[in-house]
N, CA, C and O atoms as CSV, one atom per row, in Angstrom:
chain,resi,resn,atom,element,x,y,z
A,1,MET,N,N,159.976,117.809,66.558
A,1,MET,CA,C,159.858,116.249,65.797
A,1,MET,C,C,159.886,116.366,64.235
A,1,MET,O,O,159.596,117.274,63.457
A,2,GLN,N,N,160.387,114.989,64.072
A,2,GLN,CA,C,160.176,114.807,62.530
A,2,GLN,C,C,158.834,114.391,62.060
A,2,GLN,O,O,158.107,113.600,62.660
A,3,SER,N,N,158.527,115.056,60.805
A,3,SER,CA,C,157.455,114.593,60.256
A,3,SER,C,C,157.806,114.142,58.646
A,3,SER,O,O,158.733,114.631,58.000
A,4,VAL,N,N,156.820,113.057,58.120
A,4,VAL,CA,C,156.696,112.695,56.921
A,4,VAL,C,C,156.000,112.677,56.385
A,4,VAL,O,O,154.931,112.702,56.995
A,5,LEU,N,N,155.900,112.624,54.928
A,5,LEU,CA,C,154.507,112.611,54.029
A,5,LEU,C,C,154.499,111.312,53.771
A,5,LEU,O,O,155.587,110.810,53.488
A,6,LEU,N,N,153.201,110.378,53.802
A,6,LEU,CA,C,152.941,109.131,53.646
A,6,LEU,C,C,152.152,108.541,52.514
A,6,LEU,O,O,150.922,108.498,52.490
A,7,ASP,N,N,153.027,108.049,51.493
A,7,ASP,CA,C,152.284,107.672,50.150
A,7,ASP,C,C,151.822,106.360,49.897
A,7,ASP,O,O,152.360,105.389,50.429
A,8,ALA,N,N,150.803,106.253,49.075
A,8,ALA,CA,C,149.926,105.153,49.173
A,8,ALA,C,C,150.259,103.717,49.124
A,8,ALA,O,O,149.514,102.842,49.565
A,9,GLY,N,N,151.724,103.447,48.417
A,9,GLY,CA,C,152.392,102.251,47.922
A,9,GLY,C,C,152.975,102.018,49.329
A,9,GLY,O,O,152.925,100.864,49.756
A,10,ALA,N,N,153.518,102.971,50.092
A,10,ALA,CA,C,154.671,102.944,51.460
A,10,ALA,C,C,153.413,102.450,52.471
A,10,ALA,O,O,153.703,101.655,53.366
A,11,LEU,N,N,151.751,103.002,52.312
A,11,LEU,CA,C,151.215,102.440,53.394
A,11,LEU,C,C,150.720,101.220,53.326
A,11,LEU,O,O,150.341,100.623,54.334
A,12,VAL,N,N,150.661,100.635,51.930
A,12,VAL,CA,C,150.035,99.238,51.681
A,12,VAL,C,C,151.294,98.201,52.286
A,12,VAL,O,O,151.026,97.234,52.998
A,13,ALA,N,N,152.412,98.489,51.967
A,13,ALA,CA,C,153.925,98.001,52.070
A,13,ALA,C,C,153.984,97.542,53.405
A,13,ALA,O,O,154.384,96.403,53.648
A,14,ILE,N,N,153.429,98.741,54.774
A,14,ILE,CA,C,153.695,98.795,55.796
A,14,ILE,C,C,152.513,97.547,56.338
A,14,ILE,O,O,152.726,96.891,57.357
A,15,LEU,N,N,151.432,97.382,55.598
A,15,LEU,CA,C,150.388,96.899,56.039
A,15,LEU,C,C,150.462,94.976,55.555
A,15,LEU,O,O,149.881,93.985,55.997
A,16,ASN,N,N,151.379,95.171,54.573
A,16,ASN,CA,C,151.489,93.817,53.781
A,16,ASN,C,C,152.414,92.992,53.813
A,16,ASN,O,O,153.159,92.970,52.834
A,17,ARG,N,N,152.662,92.086,54.895
A,17,ARG,CA,C,153.848,91.483,54.777
A,17,ARG,C,C,154.630,90.828,53.805
A,17,ARG,O,O,155.841,90.625,53.895
A,18,ASN,N,N,153.769,90.450,52.716
A,18,ASN,CA,C,154.190,89.823,51.246
A,18,ASN,C,C,154.508,90.882,50.369
A,18,ASN,O,O,154.755,90.674,49.182
A,19,ASP,N,N,154.517,92.043,50.898
A,19,ASP,CA,C,154.948,93.233,49.779
A,19,ASP,C,C,156.406,93.313,50.083
A,19,ASP,O,O,156.819,93.192,51.237
A,20,ARG,N,N,157.313,93.547,48.903
A,20,ARG,CA,C,158.435,93.389,48.161
A,20,ARG,C,C,159.328,95.087,49.234
A,20,ARG,O,O,160.539,95.161,49.441
A,21,HIS,N,N,158.506,95.939,49.598
A,21,HIS,CA,C,159.071,97.035,50.353
A,21,HIS,C,C,158.768,96.753,51.854
A,21,HIS,O,O,159.276,97.484,52.705
A,22,HIS,N,N,157.882,95.620,52.244
A,22,HIS,CA,C,157.649,95.741,53.691
A,22,HIS,C,C,158.638,95.790,54.705
A,22,HIS,O,O,158.557,96.189,55.867
A,23,ALA,N,N,159.634,95.288,54.031
A,23,ALA,CA,C,160.797,94.987,55.470
A,23,ALA,C,C,161.457,96.387,55.556
A,23,ALA,O,O,161.818,96.796,56.660
A,24,ASP,N,N,161.646,97.201,54.351
A,24,ASP,CA,C,162.133,98.461,54.436
A,24,ASP,C,C,161.024,99.456,55.075
A,24,ASP,O,O,161.345,100.106,56.071
A,25,LEU,N,N,160.080,99.552,54.675
A,25,LEU,CA,C,159.112,100.620,55.246
A,25,LEU,C,C,158.733,99.919,56.703
A,25,LEU,O,O,158.314,100.795,57.459
A,26,THR,N,N,158.744,99.030,57.130
A,26,THR,CA,C,158.681,98.589,58.270
A,26,THR,C,C,159.947,99.303,59.694
A,26,THR,O,O,159.735,99.992,60.692
A,27,GLU,N,N,161.254,98.685,59.090
A,27,GLU,CA,C,162.212,99.224,59.393
A,27,GLU,C,C,162.515,100.930,59.324
A,27,GLU,O,O,163.377,101.342,60.100
A,28,LEU,N,N,162.101,101.538,58.774
A,28,LEU,CA,C,161.892,103.077,59.108
A,28,LEU,C,C,160.695,103.241,59.962
A,28,LEU,O,O,160.671,104.148,60.794
A,29,LEU,N,N,159.955,102.636,59.852
A,29,LEU,CA,C,158.547,102.989,60.878
A,29,LEU,C,C,159.080,102.366,62.467
A,29,LEU,O,O,158.107,102.353,63.221
A,30,GLU,N,N,160.005,101.995,62.968
A,30,GLU,CA,C,160.339,101.193,64.082
A,30,GLU,C,C,161.360,102.416,64.271
A,30,GLU,O,O,162.202,102.874,63.498
A,31,GLY,N,N,160.901,102.865,65.871
A,31,GLY,CA,C,161.612,103.826,66.536
A,31,GLY,C,C,161.277,105.255,65.836
A,31,GLY,O,O,161.860,106.312,66.078
A,32,PHE,N,N,160.197,105.056,64.904
A,32,PHE,CA,C,160.073,106.609,64.475
A,32,PHE,C,C,158.915,107.355,65.450
A,32,PHE,O,O,157.756,106.966,65.595
A,33,GLU,N,N,159.576,108.596,66.113
A,33,GLU,CA,C,158.595,108.865,67.302
A,33,GLU,C,C,158.215,110.127,66.317
A,33,GLU,O,O,158.001,111.136,66.989
A,34,GLY,N,N,158.064,110.355,64.787
A,34,GLY,CA,C,157.586,111.514,64.357
A,34,GLY,C,C,156.169,111.631,64.339
A,34,GLY,O,O,155.378,111.002,65.043
A,35,ARG,N,N,155.859,112.671,63.292
A,35,ARG,CA,C,154.578,112.536,62.709
A,35,ARG,C,C,154.487,112.135,61.285
A,35,ARG,O,O,155.317,112.492,60.450
A,36,LEU,N,N,153.273,111.246,60.975
A,36,LEU,CA,C,153.232,110.800,59.788
A,36,LEU,C,C,151.774,111.513,59.314
A,36,LEU,O,O,150.729,111.634,59.952
A,37,CYS,N,N,152.171,111.999,57.733
A,37,CYS,CA,C,151.286,112.733,57.179
A,37,CYS,C,C,150.415,112.648,55.905
A,37,CYS,O,O,151.032,112.854,54.860
A,38,THR,N,N,149.267,112.417,55.812
A,38,THR,CA,C,148.879,112.007,54.210
A,38,THR,C,C,147.728,112.850,53.878
A,38,THR,O,O,147.725,113.919,54.488
A,39,THR,N,N,147.056,112.718,53.326
A,39,THR,CA,C,145.999,113.037,52.361
A,39,THR,C,C,144.681,112.163,52.328
A,39,THR,O,O,144.883,110.967,52.539
A,40,TRP,N,N,143.163,112.592,52.067
A,40,TRP,CA,C,142.310,111.536,51.671
A,40,TRP,C,C,142.320,111.092,50.112
A,40,TRP,O,O,141.697,110.082,49.787
A,41,PRO,N,N,143.036,111.857,49.144
A,41,PRO,CA,C,143.100,110.642,48.231
A,41,PRO,C,C,144.235,109.460,48.283
A,41,PRO,O,O,144.064,108.287,47.950
A,42,VAL,N,N,145.276,109.981,48.717
A,42,VAL,CA,C,146.369,108.976,49.337
A,42,VAL,C,C,145.751,107.747,50.118
A,42,VAL,O,O,145.843,106.586,49.718
A,43,ILE,N,N,144.945,108.241,51.579
A,43,ILE,CA,C,143.981,107.247,51.623
A,43,ILE,C,C,142.974,106.402,50.445
A,43,ILE,O,O,143.030,105.206,50.160
A,44,SER,N,N,142.449,107.003,50.124
A,44,SER,CA,C,141.829,106.072,48.917
A,44,SER,C,C,142.728,105.289,47.793
A,44,SER,O,O,142.327,104.179,47.443
A,45,GLU,N,N,143.679,105.708,47.331
A,45,GLU,CA,C,144.170,105.222,46.444
A,45,GLU,C,C,144.935,103.610,47.045
A,45,GLU,O,O,145.007,102.595,46.351
A,46,ALA,N,N,145.473,103.749,48.575
A,46,ALA,CA,C,145.583,102.892,49.471
A,46,ALA,C,C,144.695,101.771,49.465
A,46,ALA,O,O,144.996,100.640,49.082
A,47,CYS,N,N,143.343,102.221,50.008
A,47,CYS,CA,C,142.358,101.148,49.969
A,47,CYS,C,C,141.922,100.650,48.337
A,47,CYS,O,O,141.188,99.662,48.351
A,48,SER,N,N,142.172,101.043,47.296
A,48,SER,CA,C,141.341,100.772,46.134
A,48,SER,C,C,142.747,99.645,45.836
A,48,SER,O,O,142.494,98.683,45.111
A,49,LEU,N,N,143.958,99.752,46.300
A,49,LEU,CA,C,144.863,98.556,46.230
A,49,LEU,C,C,144.678,97.461,47.185
A,49,LEU,O,O,145.435,96.505,47.015
A,50,VAL,N,N,144.005,97.399,47.963
A,50,VAL,CA,C,143.850,95.982,48.997
A,50,VAL,C,C,142.405,95.433,48.600
A,50,VAL,O,O,141.616,95.885,47.771
A,51,SER,N,N,142.319,94.590,49.237
A,51,SER,CA,C,140.881,93.969,48.922
A,51,SER,C,C,139.895,94.775,49.580
A,51,SER,O,O,140.230,95.798,50.177
A,52,GLU,N,N,138.467,94.315,49.501
A,52,GLU,CA,C,137.671,95.019,50.637
A,52,GLU,C,C,137.847,94.988,52.290
A,52,GLU,O,O,137.668,95.889,53.109
A,53,ARG,N,N,138.285,93.543,52.477
A,53,ARG,CA,C,138.225,93.340,53.601
A,53,ARG,C,C,139.246,93.986,54.280
A,53,ARG,O,O,139.075,94.362,55.440
A,54,ALA,N,N,140.461,94.185,53.588
A,54,ALA,CA,C,141.733,94.555,53.915
A,54,ALA,C,C,141.759,96.320,53.886
A,54,ALA,O,O,142.771,96.942,54.209
A,55,GLN,N,N,140.534,96.966,53.466
A,55,GLN,CA,C,140.040,98.487,53.417
A,55,GLN,C,C,139.786,99.003,54.745
A,55,GLN,O,O,140.140,100.133,55.083
A,56,VAL,N,N,139.201,98.223,55.477
A,56,VAL,CA,C,139.151,98.566,57.375
A,56,VAL,C,C,140.424,98.562,57.862
A,56,VAL,O,O,140.759,99.475,58.617
A,57,ARG,N,N,141.269,97.621,57.541
A,57,ARG,CA,C,142.616,97.470,58.362
A,57,ARG,C,C,143.330,98.837,57.912
A,57,ARG,O,O,143.982,99.471,58.742
A,58,VAL,N,N,143.176,99.363,56.349
A,58,VAL,CA,C,144.068,100.714,56.093
A,58,VAL,C,C,143.725,102.094,57.245
A,58,VAL,O,O,144.453,102.824,57.918
A,59,LEU,N,N,142.076,101.975,57.025
A,59,LEU,CA,C,141.619,102.923,58.395
A,59,LEU,C,C,142.204,102.620,59.587
A,59,LEU,O,O,142.723,103.498,60.276
A,60,ASP,N,N,142.170,101.124,60.002
A,60,ASP,CA,C,142.223,101.342,61.464
A,60,ASP,C,C,143.418,101.584,61.652
A,60,ASP,O,O,143.591,102.022,62.790
A,61,TRP,N,N,144.598,101.481,60.899
A,61,TRP,CA,C,146.199,101.769,60.892
A,61,TRP,C,C,146.202,102.757,60.949
A,61,TRP,O,O,146.825,103.216,61.907
A,62,ILE,N,N,145.583,103.677,60.068
A,62,ILE,CA,C,145.527,105.248,60.148
A,62,ILE,C,C,145.193,105.952,61.668
A,62,ILE,O,O,145.880,106.782,62.261
A,63,ALA,N,N,144.136,105.448,62.017
A,63,ALA,CA,C,143.362,105.556,63.455
A,63,ALA,C,C,144.558,105.566,64.359
A,63,ALA,O,O,144.955,106.557,64.972
A,64,GLU,N,N,145.209,104.114,64.391
A,64,GLU,CA,C,145.985,104.012,65.345
A,64,GLU,C,C,147.205,104.427,65.496
A,64,GLU,O,O,147.621,104.583,66.644
A,65,ALA,N,N,147.959,104.669,64.494
A,65,ALA,CA,C,149.396,105.141,64.069
A,65,ALA,C,C,149.112,106.837,64.421
A,65,ALA,O,O,150.008,107.505,64.936
A,66,GLY,N,N,147.922,107.366,64.122
A,66,GLY,CA,C,147.784,108.717,64.976
A,66,GLY,C,C,148.249,109.676,63.445
A,66,GLY,O,O,148.941,110.692,63.510
A,67,VAL,N,N,147.740,109.136,62.216
A,67,VAL,CA,C,148.393,109.498,61.039
A,67,VAL,C,C,147.469,111.232,60.888
A,67,VAL,O,O,146.240,111.175,60.889
A,68,GLU,N,N,147.900,112.132,60.812
A,68,GLU,CA,C,147.606,113.500,60.245
A,68,GLU,C,C,146.631,113.477,58.680
A,68,GLU,O,O,146.858,112.665,57.783
A,69,ILE,N,N,145.824,114.266,58.630
A,69,ILE,CA,C,145.256,114.124,57.766
A,69,ILE,C,C,145.386,115.306,57.095
A,69,ILE,O,O,144.636,116.164,57.561
A,70,VAL,N,N,146.223,115.773,55.940
A,70,VAL,CA,C,146.236,117.313,55.685
A,70,VAL,C,C,145.677,117.531,54.736
A,70,VAL,O,O,145.844,116.985,53.646
A,71,SER,N,N,144.646,118.681,55.118
A,71,SER,CA,C,143.461,119.258,53.840
A,71,SER,C,C,144.266,119.721,52.808
A,71,SER,O,O,145.417,120.155,52.752
A,72,ILE,N,N,143.221,119.487,51.866
A,72,ILE,CA,C,143.632,119.921,50.362
A,72,ILE,C,C,142.453,120.850,49.745
A,72,ILE,O,O,142.232,121.193,48.584
A,73,ASP,N,N,141.861,121.091,50.813
A,73,ASP,CA,C,140.929,122.017,50.448
A,73,ASP,C,C,141.164,122.890,49.303
A,73,ASP,O,O,140.660,122.602,48.217
A,74,ALA,N,N,141.808,123.820,49.433
A,74,ALA,CA,C,142.056,124.772,48.892
A,74,ALA,C,C,143.115,124.695,48.033
A,74,ALA,O,O,143.648,125.763,47.733
A,75,GLY,N,N,143.657,123.423,47.446
A,75,GLY,CA,C,144.343,123.543,46.628
A,75,GLY,C,C,143.854,122.699,45.333
A,75,GLY,O,O,144.511,121.693,45.063
A,76,LEU,N,N,143.104,122.927,44.776
A,76,LEU,CA,C,142.608,122.345,43.716
A,76,LEU,C,C,143.340,122.995,42.498
A,76,LEU,O,O,143.819,122.119,41.778
A,77,GLU,N,N,143.589,124.356,42.014
A,77,GLU,CA,C,144.481,124.794,41.090
A,77,GLU,C,C,145.682,124.350,41.281
A,77,GLU,O,O,146.375,124.185,40.277
A,78,PHE,N,N,146.108,124.116,42.282
A,78,PHE,CA,C,147.571,123.682,42.520
A,78,PHE,C,C,147.687,122.276,41.779
A,78,PHE,O,O,148.299,122.189,40.714
A,79,MET,N,N,147.043,121.122,42.412
A,79,MET,CA,C,146.866,120.274,42.049
A,79,MET,C,C,146.903,120.015,40.646
A,79,MET,O,O,147.807,119.597,39.922
A,80,ARG,N,N,145.694,120.364,40.412
A,80,ARG,CA,C,145.451,120.710,38.167
A,80,ARG,C,C,146.743,120.877,37.815
A,80,ARG,O,O,147.287,120.073,37.057
A,81,LYS,N,N,147.463,122.067,38.382
A,81,LYS,CA,C,148.609,122.095,37.499
A,81,LYS,C,C,149.845,121.156,37.637
A,81,LYS,O,O,150.741,121.044,36.801
A,82,GLN,N,N,149.779,120.705,38.456
A,82,GLN,CA,C,150.897,119.852,38.715
A,82,GLN,C,C,150.532,118.767,38.108
A,82,GLN,O,O,151.454,118.231,37.494
A,83,MET,N,N,149.222,118.086,38.036
A,83,MET,CA,C,149.096,117.079,37.000
A,83,MET,C,C,149.264,117.164,35.822
A,83,MET,O,O,149.561,116.175,35.151
A,84,ILE,N,N,149.096,118.471,35.262
A,84,ILE,CA,C,149.653,118.962,33.864
A,84,ILE,C,C,151.195,118.900,33.680
A,84,ILE,O,O,151.974,118.339,32.910
A,85,ASP,N,N,151.257,119.575,34.537
A,85,ASP,CA,C,153.004,119.962,34.486
A,85,ASP,C,C,153.819,118.175,34.324
A,85,ASP,O,O,154.652,117.919,33.455
A,86,TYR,N,N,153.371,117.260,35.262
A,86,TYR,CA,C,154.200,116.143,35.460
A,86,TYR,C,C,152.974,115.013,34.953
A,86,TYR,O,O,152.663,114.135,35.758
A,87,GLY,N,N,152.310,115.060,33.637
A,87,GLY,CA,C,151.332,114.321,33.288
A,87,GLY,C,C,152.203,113.406,32.570
A,87,GLY,O,O,151.451,112.535,32.133
A,88,ASP,N,N,153.726,113.079,32.126
A,88,ASP,CA,C,154.098,112.481,31.681
A,88,ASP,C,C,154.734,111.339,32.619
A,88,ASP,O,O,155.278,110.390,32.055
A,89,LEU,N,N,154.692,111.385,34.024
A,89,LEU,CA,C,155.542,110.677,34.914
A,89,LEU,C,C,154.655,109.293,34.807
A,89,LEU,O,O,155.272,108.285,34.462
A,90,PRO,N,N,153.090,109.171,35.110
A,90,PRO,CA,C,152.240,110.513,35.734
A,90,PRO,C,C,152.348,110.986,37.019
A,90,PRO,O,O,152.933,110.557,38.014
A,91,CYS,N,N,151.545,112.133,36.764
A,91,CYS,CA,C,150.969,112.607,38.314
A,91,CYS,C,C,149.748,112.355,38.334
A,91,CYS,O,O,149.019,113.009,37.588
A,92,ASP,N,N,149.140,111.254,39.263
A,92,ASP,CA,C,147.943,111.167,39.678
A,92,ASP,C,C,147.388,111.743,40.594
A,92,ASP,O,O,148.155,112.223,41.429
A,93,PHE,N,N,145.787,111.947,40.842
A,93,PHE,CA,C,145.481,112.623,42.088
A,93,PHE,C,C,145.999,112.441,43.298
A,93,PHE,O,O,146.016,113.408,44.059
A,94,ALA,N,N,146.456,111.344,43.673
A,94,ALA,CA,C,146.905,110.876,45.271
A,94,ALA,C,C,148.456,112.019,45.145
A,94,ALA,O,O,148.674,112.865,46.013
A,95,ASP,N,N,149.138,111.872,44.250
A,95,ASP,CA,C,150.524,112.214,43.985
A,95,ASP,C,C,150.776,114.124,44.157
A,95,ASP,O,O,151.609,114.911,44.608
A,96,ALA,N,N,149.489,114.132,43.484
A,96,ALA,CA,C,149.164,116.013,43.587
A,96,ALA,C,C,148.908,116.283,44.596
A,96,ALA,O,O,149.457,117.319,44.971
A,97,SER,N,N,148.092,115.673,45.503
A,97,SER,CA,C,147.805,116.029,46.891
A,97,SER,C,C,148.680,115.859,47.919
A,97,SER,O,O,148.534,116.576,48.909
A,98,LEU,N,N,149.879,114.769,47.883
A,98,LEU,CA,C,150.655,115.274,48.436
A,98,LEU,C,C,151.947,116.266,48.251
A,98,LEU,O,O,152.826,116.429,49.098
A,99,LEU,N,N,151.881,116.856,47.047
A,99,LEU,CA,C,152.699,117.764,46.444
A,99,LEU,C,C,152.001,119.013,47.174
A,99,LEU,O,O,152.691,119.739,47.890
A,100,TYR,N,N,150.983,119.198,47.037
A,100,TYR,CA,C,150.439,120.156,47.686
A,100,TYR,C,C,150.624,120.215,48.946
A,100,TYR,O,O,151.104,121.287,49.315
A,101,ALA,N,N,150.380,119.305,49.914
A,101,ALA,CA,C,150.476,118.972,51.379
A,101,ALA,C,C,151.462,119.488,51.627
A,101,ALA,O,O,151.520,120.362,52.491
A,102,ALA,N,N,152.920,118.927,50.661
A,102,ALA,CA,C,154.054,119.284,50.767
A,102,ALA,C,C,154.686,120.659,50.787
A,102,ALA,O,O,155.744,121.055,51.275
A,103,TRP,N,N,153.677,121.297,50.080
A,103,TRP,CA,C,154.022,122.885,49.632
A,103,TRP,C,C,153.445,123.667,50.910
A,103,TRP,O,O,154.061,124.552,51.504
A,104,THR,N,N,152.116,123.181,51.248
A,104,THR,CA,C,151.407,124.185,52.380
A,104,THR,C,C,152.344,123.637,53.615
A,104,THR,O,O,151.958,124.281,54.590
A,105,THR,N,N,153.150,122.956,53.934
A,105,THR,CA,C,153.283,122.094,55.119
A,105,THR,C,C,154.574,122.326,55.319
A,105,THR,O,O,154.866,122.393,56.513
A,106,LYS,N,N,155.573,122.493,54.471
A,106,LYS,CA,C,156.652,122.604,54.270
A,106,LYS,C,C,157.685,121.305,54.252
A,106,LYS,O,O,158.858,121.337,53.881
A,107,LEU,N,N,157.044,120.298,54.684
A,107,LEU,CA,C,157.418,119.077,54.380
A,107,LEU,C,C,158.239,118.849,53.221
A,107,LEU,O,O,158.063,119.518,52.203
A,108,ARG,N,N,159.199,117.881,53.301
A,108,ARG,CA,C,159.983,117.634,51.945
A,108,ARG,C,C,160.187,115.841,52.423
A,108,ARG,O,O,160.477,115.227,51.396
A,109,ASP,N,N,160.133,115.125,53.341
A,109,ASP,CA,C,160.332,114.027,54.033
A,109,ASP,C,C,159.038,113.000,52.980
A,109,ASP,O,O,157.855,113.254,53.209
A,110,VAL,N,N,159.252,112.287,52.272
A,110,VAL,CA,C,158.086,111.690,51.783
A,110,VAL,C,C,157.996,109.906,52.040
A,110,VAL,O,O,159.161,109.517,52.118
A,111,TRP,N,N,157.429,109.216,52.129
A,111,TRP,CA,C,158.005,107.722,52.150
A,111,TRP,C,C,156.925,107.032,51.222
A,111,TRP,O,O,155.706,107.007,51.388
A,112,THR,N,N,157.676,106.480,50.206
A,112,THR,CA,C,157.323,106.124,48.782
A,112,THR,C,C,157.731,105.075,48.309
A,112,THR,O,O,158.766,104.660,48.829
A,113,ILE,N,N,157.193,104.316,47.293
A,113,ILE,CA,C,157.681,103.310,46.676
A,113,ILE,C,C,157.663,103.647,45.382
A,113,ILE,O,O,158.114,102.893,44.520
A,114,ASP,N,N,156.908,105.332,45.000
A,114,ASP,CA,C,157.005,105.788,43.690
A,114,ASP,C,C,158.206,106.983,43.373
A,114,ASP,O,O,158.314,108.176,43.657
A,115,SER,N,N,159.066,105.963,42.607
A,115,SER,CA,C,160.226,106.663,41.876
A,115,SER,C,C,160.106,108.058,41.589
A,115,SER,O,O,161.080,108.776,41.814
A,116,ASP,N,N,158.575,108.766,40.915
A,116,ASP,CA,C,158.421,109.897,40.544
A,116,ASP,C,C,158.472,111.072,41.674
A,116,ASP,O,O,158.242,112.242,41.367
A,117,PHE,N,N,158.836,110.616,43.187
A,117,PHE,CA,C,158.975,111.866,44.069
A,117,PHE,C,C,160.299,111.927,43.798
A,117,PHE,O,O,160.721,112.832,44.518
A,118,THR,N,N,161.261,111.445,43.121
A,118,THR,CA,C,162.938,111.735,43.012
A,118,THR,C,C,162.783,112.667,41.684
A,118,THR,O,O,163.854,112.988,41.167
A,119,VAL,N,N,162.049,112.960,41.300
A,119,VAL,CA,C,161.714,114.125,39.889
A,119,VAL,C,C,160.857,115.131,40.420
A,119,VAL,O,O,161.238,116.300,40.473
A,120,PHE,N,N,159.802,114.798,40.792
A,120,PHE,CA,C,158.945,115.971,41.498
A,120,PHE,C,C,159.525,117.190,42.079
A,120,PHE,O,O,160.154,117.050,43.128
A,121,ARG,N,N,159.423,118.267,41.609
A,121,ARG,CA,C,159.689,119.624,42.198
A,121,ARG,C,C,158.575,120.663,42.591
A,121,ARG,O,O,157.576,120.728,41.875
A,122,LEU,N,N,158.662,121.261,43.400
A,122,LEU,CA,C,157.715,122.302,44.092
A,122,LEU,C,C,158.016,123.213,43.272
A,122,LEU,O,O,158.908,123.095,42.432
A,123,PRO,N,N,157.218,124.346,43.448
A,123,PRO,CA,C,157.429,125.916,42.971
A,123,PRO,C,C,158.451,126.519,43.655
A,123,PRO,O,O,158.986,127.494,43.127
A,124,ASP,N,N,158.681,126.287,44.304
A,124,ASP,CA,C,160.748,126.766,44.994
A,124,ASP,C,C,161.213,125.992,44.248
A,124,ASP,O,O,161.686,126.840,43.492
A,125,ARG,N,N,161.579,124.779,43.658
A,125,ARG,CA,C,162.388,123.749,43.241
A,125,ARG,C,C,162.703,123.176,44.354
A,125,ARG,O,O,163.761,122.548,44.348
A,126,SER,N,N,162.175,123.201,45.190
A,126,SER,CA,C,162.699,122.050,46.148
A,126,SER,C,C,162.408,120.657,45.965
A,126,SER,O,O,161.328,120.273,45.518
A,127,ARG,N,N,163.400,119.844,46.319
A,127,ARG,CA,C,163.277,118.378,46.094
A,127,ARG,C,C,162.924,117.669,47.176
A,127,ARG,O,O,163.121,118.266,48.234
A,128,PHE,N,N,162.384,116.400,47.276
A,128,PHE,CA,C,161.953,115.522,48.223
A,128,PHE,C,C,163.007,114.577,48.572
A,128,PHE,O,O,163.937,114.227,47.846
A,129,LYS,N,N,162.734,114.171,49.876
A,129,LYS,CA,C,163.890,113.472,50.374
A,129,LYS,C,C,163.142,112.189,50.577
A,129,LYS,O,O,162.370,111.994,51.516
A,130,VAL,N,N,163.476,111.176,49.462
A,130,VAL,CA,C,162.648,110.036,49.512
A,130,VAL,C,C,163.213,108.528,50.297
A,130,VAL,O,O,164.283,107.932,50.176
A,131,ASN,N,N,162.136,108.263,51.033
A,131,ASN,CA,C,162.373,106.950,51.856
A,131,ASN,C,C,161.689,105.823,51.626
A,131,ASN,O,O,160.610,106.125,52.136
A,132,PRO,N,N,161.566,104.779,51.231
A,132,PRO,CA,C,163.083,104.150,51.558
A,132,PRO,C,C,164.087,104.997,50.376
A,132,PRO,O,O,163.468,105.755,49.629
A,133,SER,N,N,165.111,104.929,50.246
A,133,SER,CA,C,165.914,105.546,49.620
A,133,SER,C,C,166.038,104.534,48.069
A,133,SER,O,O,165.827,103.342,47.849
A,134,ARG,N,N,166.337,105.312,47.482
A,134,ARG,CA,C,166.800,104.965,45.703
A,134,ARG,C,C,168.188,104.468,45.525
A,134,ARG,O,O,168.609,104.204,44.399
């Protein structure tokens, strides 16, 4: 079963028909039978990008889609290091949490509208497969 990491911008684009990336993300989602994974910081960031009323919709979609929330509890030092190493991009807490999730789960596919994921490397120097493709 295919699994992918879901970033905040992609999540918002899926839910917002007026988002310029909506069509690309819904196309990826159509027929996708794999597992979507994310982190609490990503969900928090997605909620901060939408109105208060739409925040419940974000949480509803997460629950309905069965998105798996990857634990970052043991990743504080890893995430801190990524935020320092990629501070010039920048690498915010949500991004660093996805880097940690990728490292611990071995997932390298990410749905994002953030071009920084084409630059990010994990400690083993592995690259991400970014969708929608750039």
